[in-house]
C-alpha positions in Angstrom: 110.0 118.7 97.3 111.2 122.7 96.7 108.7 125.0 96.1 109.7 127.2 93.1 106.4 129.2 92.3 104.2 131.5 94.0 101.1 129.2 93.7 99.8 127.9 96.7 100.4 124.5 98.0 96.7 123.7 97.4 96.7 125.3 94.4 99.8 123.0 93.3 97.8 120.0 94.3 94.4 121.2 92.2 97.2 121.9 89.1 98.7 118.3 89.9 95.4 116.6 90.2 94.6 117.8 86.3 97.4 117.2 85.1 97.1 113.3 86.2 93.8 113.2 84.9 94.8 114.9 81.9 97.7 112.6 81.3 95.8 110.1 82.7 92.9 110.2 79.9 95.1 110.9 77.2 97.3 107.3 78.1 93.6 105.3 78.8 92.9 106.2 75.1 96.0 105.0 73.7 95.7 102.0 75.6 92.4 101.5 74.9 92.3 101.9 71.1 95.3 99.3 70.7 93.3 96.6 73.3 89.9 97.2 71.6 90.0 99.0 68.1 93.5 97.1 66.8 93.7 94.5 69.5 96.7 93.4 71.2 97.4 91.2 68.2 96.9 93.8 65.3 99.3 95.9 67.5 101.9 93.6 67.9 101.8 92.9 63.8 102.1 96.8 63.2 104.9 97.0 65.9 106.6 94.4 63.9 105.9 96.4 60.4 107.3 99.0 62.4 110.6 97.5 63.0 109.9 97.8 66.8 112.2 94.8 68.6 110.4 92.3 70.3 107.0 93.0 68.9 105.4 90.4 71.0 106.7 91.9 74.3 106.7 95.3 73.3 102.5 95.6 71.8 101.0 94.0 75.1 103.5 96.2 77.4 102.7 99.3 75.7 98.9 98.5 75.5 98.4 97.7 79.0 100.8 100.1 80.6 99.2 102.7 78.6 95.8 101.2 79.9 96.6 100.6 83.5 99.4 103.2 83.8 96.3 106.2 82.6 93.7 105.3 85.7 96.7 104.6 87.8 98.0 108.5 87.0 94.4 109.8 87.3 93.8 108.1 90.8 97.8 109.0 91.6 98.7 105.6 92.6 102.2 104.3 92.3 103.0 107.2 90.7 106.7 107.2 90.4 107.1 103.5 89.1 104.1 104.4 86.5 105.4 107.5 85.5 108.6 105.5 84.5 107.2 103.0 82.8 104.9 105.3 81.1 107.7 107.4 79.9 110.3 104.4 79.0 107.0 103.2 76.2 107.3 106.9 75.2 111.0 106.9 74.9 111.1 103.6 73.3 108.5 105.1 70.6 110.1 108.1 69.9 113.4 106.5 69.4 112.3 103.4 67.0 109.4 105.0 65.2 108.8 109.0 65.5 112.5 110.2 65.8 111.7 111.8 62.4 112.7 115.7 60.9 109.5 116.7 61.4 107.9 117.5 65.4 104.2 117.2 64.0 102.3 113.8 65.0 100.1 114.3 61.7 103.3 113.5 59.8 104.4 110.7 62.1 106.8 113.3 64.4 107.7 113.4 67.8 105.5 115.9 69.5 102.9 114.2 71.2 105.2 111.3 72.3 107.9 113.7 73.6 105.3 116.0 75.7 103.3 112.6 77.2 107.0 111.4 78.5 107.6 114.4 79.6 104.7 114.7 81.8 104.7 111.3 82.9 108.6 111.8 84.0 107.7 115.2 85.8 105.0 113.2 87.8 107.3 110.3 88.5 109.8 112.9 89.8 107.5 115.4 91.7 104.6 113.1 92.8 101.1 113.0 92.6 100.5 115.7 95.4 98.3 115.4 98.3 94.8 114.5 96.4 96.0 111.1 95.6 95.8 107.0 96.7 99.6 107.5 97.1 99.7 109.6 99.9 97.1 107.1 101.5 99.2 104.0 100.9 102.4 105.2 101.9 101.8 107.8 104.4 103.4 107.1 107.8 105.6 104.4 106.0 109.4 103.9 106.6 110.9 106.3 104.1 107.8 107.9 103.4 106.9 111.3 104.6 103.7 111.6 107.0 103.8 115.4 106.7 103.9 117.6 103.5 107.2 119.1 103.4 107.8 122.9 104.1 109.9 125.5 102.6 111.9 128.1 104.0 112.0 131.8 101.6 114.8 131.7 99.5 117.9 133.1 101.2 118.7 136.7 100.2 122.4 135.9 99.5 121.9 132.7 97.3 118.5 132.5 96.4 118.6 128.7 97.8 115.7 127.1 98.6 116.2 124.8 101.8 113.6 122.5 103.4 112.6 122.8 106.8 112.3 120.2 109.2 
């Protein structure tokens, strides 16, 4: 991973945990709403009315990827996979339902969906940080880094970051 800010590593890890918790809670709330308040059956009917393709598959997928995925984000477990699944779910919602001229969510707009998708993609790409289940699950596994990767300061000539080995 390449450091692009002046934040110390511990600050980045704390910020990442806070972001995971915030996003995870939002996803759990939306998944719980689909599961408990609307029910999966009601969500399926709603998806069908909105023109979502394959609502019998899409509604349970959205419900459980949000509910379970949100919990996994909080834990920092399987973060790249979960982030991609959540982002795919939201990109589908954006394209099929929320792609309207107004951005505001209270008018059916895309702002919340886009922000949540961006956050999920960012966590998928950057990882969950050191304070995560993933760190312990994949520590020492083939292809996984067992130590935090350090970076050199930018070179004066090109300003590029190069990983230290």
